[in-house]
C-alpha positions as CSV (number, residue, x, y, z in Angstrom):
1,E,213.2,30.5,257.8
2,F,215.9,31.3,255.2
3,M,219.3,32.7,256.0
4,G,218.1,34.2,259.2
5,Y,215.0,35.7,257.7
6,I,211.4,34.7,258.1
7,L,209.8,34.4,254.7
8,Y,206.0,34.6,254.1
9,D,203.5,35.3,251.5
10,P,201.6,38.5,252.4
11,G,198.7,37.5,250.2
12,A,196.9,39.5,247.6
13,W,197.7,43.2,247.4
14,P,194.6,45.2,248.5
15,E,194.8,47.7,245.6
16,S,193.7,47.0,242.1
17,P,196.4,45.4,239.8
18,I,198.6,47.5,237.5
19,C,198.0,46.3,234.0
20,Q,200.0,47.7,231.1
21,K,200.7,46.3,227.7
22,I,204.4,45.3,227.8
23,S,204.8,44.0,224.2
24,W,203.4,44.4,220.8
25,R,203.3,42.4,217.6
26,I,206.1,43.3,215.3
27,T,205.1,42.7,211.7
28,E,208.0,44.4,209.9
29,P,211.1,44.6,212.3
30,W,213.0,46.7,209.8
31,R,210.3,49.4,210.0
32,P,209.6,50.4,213.6
33,E,206.1,51.7,214.3
34,Y,206.4,54.9,216.4
35,T,203.7,57.2,217.5
36,P,204.2,60.9,216.5
37,E,205.1,61.6,220.2
38,E,207.8,58.9,220.1
39,V,209.2,60.3,216.8
40,E,209.4,63.8,218.3
41,R,211.0,62.5,221.6
42,L,213.6,60.5,219.6
43,Q,214.4,63.6,217.5
44,R,214.9,65.7,220.6
45,I,217.2,63.0,222.1
46,K,219.3,62.9,218.9
47,E,219.6,66.7,218.8
48,A,220.6,66.8,222.4
49,A,223.2,64.1,221.9
50,R,224.6,65.9,218.8
51,E,224.8,69.2,220.6
52,E,226.6,67.6,223.6
53,S,229.1,65.8,221.4
54,E,229.8,69.1,219.5
55,K,230.4,70.8,222.8
56,E,232.7,68.1,224.0
57,R,234.6,68.2,220.7
58,K,235.0,72.0,221.0
59,R,236.2,71.6,224.6
60,R,238.8,69.0,223.7
61,S,240.0,71.2,220.8
62,Y,240.3,74.2,223.1
63,E,242.2,72.2,225.7
64,E,244.6,70.8,223.0
65,L,245.2,74.4,221.8
66,L,246.0,75.6,225.3
67,K,248.4,72.6,225.8
68,F,250.1,73.3,222.5
69,L,250.6,77.0,223.5
70,G,251.9,75.9,226.9
71,I,249.1,77.6,228.8
72,E,247.7,75.7,231.8
73,K,244.0,75.9,232.4
74,A,243.2,77.4,235.8
């Protein structure tokens, strides 16, 4: 018993284990080794971030202009 709970070991899980490689050997840390799929995915992420930051910059600029003109956004 621990803090009002009964603790026990349920034993081995009846299903097969989930085995995945969780690390890799890094020979040249300044040159990451990406698969073509990873390169494409990273490029899409960068493009989406750039588009979003551009939209945010335009929105702030628009809001500043409205404020300067004395127009309240509805």
